[in-house]
C-alpha positions as CSV (number, residue, x, y, z in Angstrom):
1,M,37.3,186.0,-5.3
2,S,34.6,188.2,-6.9
3,P,33.6,187.5,-10.5
4,R,35.4,189.4,-13.2
5,P,33.5,192.6,-14.1
6,D,32.3,193.2,-17.6
7,L,34.8,195.5,-19.3
8,T,34.2,197.6,-22.4
9,L,36.9,199.7,-24.1
10,Y,35.7,202.8,-25.9
11,H,38.3,203.7,-28.6
12,F,38.9,204.5,-32.2
13,P,41.6,203.0,-34.6
14,G,44.7,205.2,-35.0
15,C,44.5,206.6,-31.5
16,P,48.0,206.1,-30.0
17,Y,46.6,206.0,-26.4
18,C,44.0,203.4,-27.4
19,G,46.9,201.4,-28.9
20,R,48.6,201.5,-25.5
21,V,45.6,199.9,-23.9
22,Q,45.2,197.4,-26.7
23,R,48.8,196.3,-26.3
24,A,48.2,195.7,-22.6
25,L,45.1,193.7,-23.4
26,R,47.1,191.5,-25.9
27,K,50.0,191.1,-23.4
28,L,47.5,190.0,-20.7
29,G,45.6,187.7,-23.1
30,L,42.3,189.5,-22.3
31,E,39.4,189.7,-24.7
32,I,36.9,192.4,-23.9
33,T,34.2,194.3,-25.7
34,Q,35.6,197.2,-27.8
35,R,33.4,199.9,-29.1
36,D,34.7,202.2,-31.9
37,I,33.2,205.6,-31.4
38,H,33.8,206.6,-35.0
39,Q,31.9,203.6,-36.4
40,D,29.3,203.2,-33.7
41,P,27.2,206.4,-33.1
42,D,25.5,204.7,-30.1
43,A,28.9,204.1,-28.5
44,R,29.8,207.8,-28.9
45,Q,26.5,208.9,-27.4
46,T,26.9,206.5,-24.5
47,L,30.4,207.8,-23.8
48,E,29.4,211.5,-24.1
49,A,26.4,210.9,-21.7
50,A,28.7,209.2,-19.2
51,M,31.8,211.4,-19.4
52,G,30.5,214.6,-20.8
53,R,32.9,214.3,-23.8
54,A,34.0,211.7,-26.4
55,T,37.7,211.5,-25.5
56,V,39.1,208.0,-25.7
57,P,40.3,205.6,-24.5
58,V,37.8,205.0,-21.7
59,L,37.3,201.7,-19.9
60,H,33.7,201.0,-18.7
61,I,33.9,198.6,-15.7
62,D,30.5,197.2,-14.9
63,N,30.4,195.0,-11.8
64,T,26.6,195.2,-11.4
65,A,23.8,197.5,-12.6
66,A,24.3,199.7,-9.5
67,D,28.1,199.7,-9.5
68,A,29.5,200.9,-12.8
69,R,32.7,202.9,-13.2
70,W,34.2,204.8,-16.1
71,L,38.0,205.0,-16.2
72,P,39.6,207.5,-18.6
73,E,43.3,207.9,-19.3
74,S,45.3,205.1,-21.0
75,A,47.9,204.9,-18.2
76,D,45.3,204.5,-15.5
77,I,43.5,201.8,-17.6
78,V,46.7,199.8,-18.1
79,R,47.5,200.0,-14.4
80,Y,43.9,198.9,-13.6
81,L,44.1,195.9,-16.0
82,Y,47.5,194.8,-14.6
83,A,46.3,195.2,-11.0
84,E,43.0,193.5,-11.4
85,Q,43.5,191.1,-14.2
86,G,47.2,190.6,-14.6
87,Q,50.5,190.3,-12.8
88,G,50.4,193.5,-10.7
89,R,52.7,196.2,-12.1
90,P,52.7,196.8,-15.9
91,P,56.0,196.7,-17.8
92,F,57.4,200.2,-18.5
93,W,57.5,199.7,-22.3
94,L,53.7,199.8,-22.4
95,F,53.9,203.5,-21.5
96,I,56.2,204.3,-24.4
97,S,54.4,205.0,-27.7
98,P,56.1,204.4,-31.0
99,V,56.3,208.2,-31.6
100,H,58.2,208.7,-28.3
101,A,60.5,205.8,-29.1
102,V,61.4,207.5,-32.5
103,M,61.9,210.8,-30.7
104,V,64.3,209.2,-28.3
105,L,66.3,207.6,-31.1
106,V,66.5,210.9,-33.0
107,V,67.8,212.7,-29.9
108,L,70.3,210.0,-29.1
109,S,71.5,209.9,-32.7
110,W,72.0,213.7,-32.7
111,L,73.9,213.5,-29.4
112,V,76.2,210.8,-30.7
113,W,76.8,212.7,-34.0
114,R,77.5,215.9,-32.1
115,W,80.2,214.2,-29.9
116,L,82.0,212.6,-32.9
């Protein structure tokens, strides 16, 4: 088995997609380096140089100096973490943000009220 790569999450507080990745990290019990692009100008510059933009979350996967990978998109990051570091397939609830959960409850409540 190859050694675990160095993982760095580029994020900022309040980002719902970053929160999805952080929930997965907590669920898996993984502690990785996290760089807040709003508080760390060097992190933002590094991200922009690598990706051409400062959109987060992005996971930097560094196996060796010659083999580094940048993985954007929260769903892809969560899938990677579960496939490489966890139990395979992530639970479905990691893909539901609190905003979406509230929207579903509002729609369901409206449907129940309409049928009464």
